[in-house]
Steps between C-alpha positions, in 0.01 A plus 500: 500500500766725680504713181127559521522602877784719435316668216179553691705639800680747270166591356365574852789710606469707178130554556556599874780748381258648236222536747724665760634758248180701531497838314557805712232770498562852621219608749474874447178644659388832348558671855878411499757726330657385178845564362683353802796276442306203657153328480260565794430126494554195281262214464674171416263213488306509811762700705490877532828670583441854627779759495593700811237764593534797708210674664469785252189644344484351150403847342689740696802291617459641839562295812264556797637651814380224729714176489176296539336673213818445292492128555116490451535665148793271413276196573212660326716556184603133523131396517449692177768278336370184644159578367631584147677161519170322588606442868445631840685528837381136563729386213815656640747241592812704586553873619826698530486824708784745502495765782730804544425484871463164663340671811194548271455125477210483734317777313562319169383181639180633636409654142623185337267285704187704363585360149616157583226399746462128466716197553705381332684836466778521228860443596686837576828651526553833645836677467626836630664714222670851509310661232216440239400659175290826512558561866278197596529339855358164369516301181308164460503243223292179488467181311162344436384167355151389385 
């Protein structure tokens, strides 16, 4: 009897491990540049991991002059990735924000709240950094789950 229980338990553990090892799928919307050394987003099972995004125009690479417009564009770009992964801002569970000037936190937060309007809002970490790629003032990454 103990052998049967142990065998069944082993089978359940192996099944759980196989199910949790979901294949990874690159999410590469046509709007996003290719040839970068990272994927814009990875869908693993029902979880979408979005790479850090700066608020640059996807065609020209230019960053808006206004900080608020930069954050808005950054979150719009993330929205493209969420949609391509079959998700929306409502599916976001965690957000990481990197700012080169923590004095701009209030402006960032005002724009952020226009994208994450309803409760429960995702968890969030905001960190001040010295410098970001491309001369950006903000970089944001998210994790979403269906």
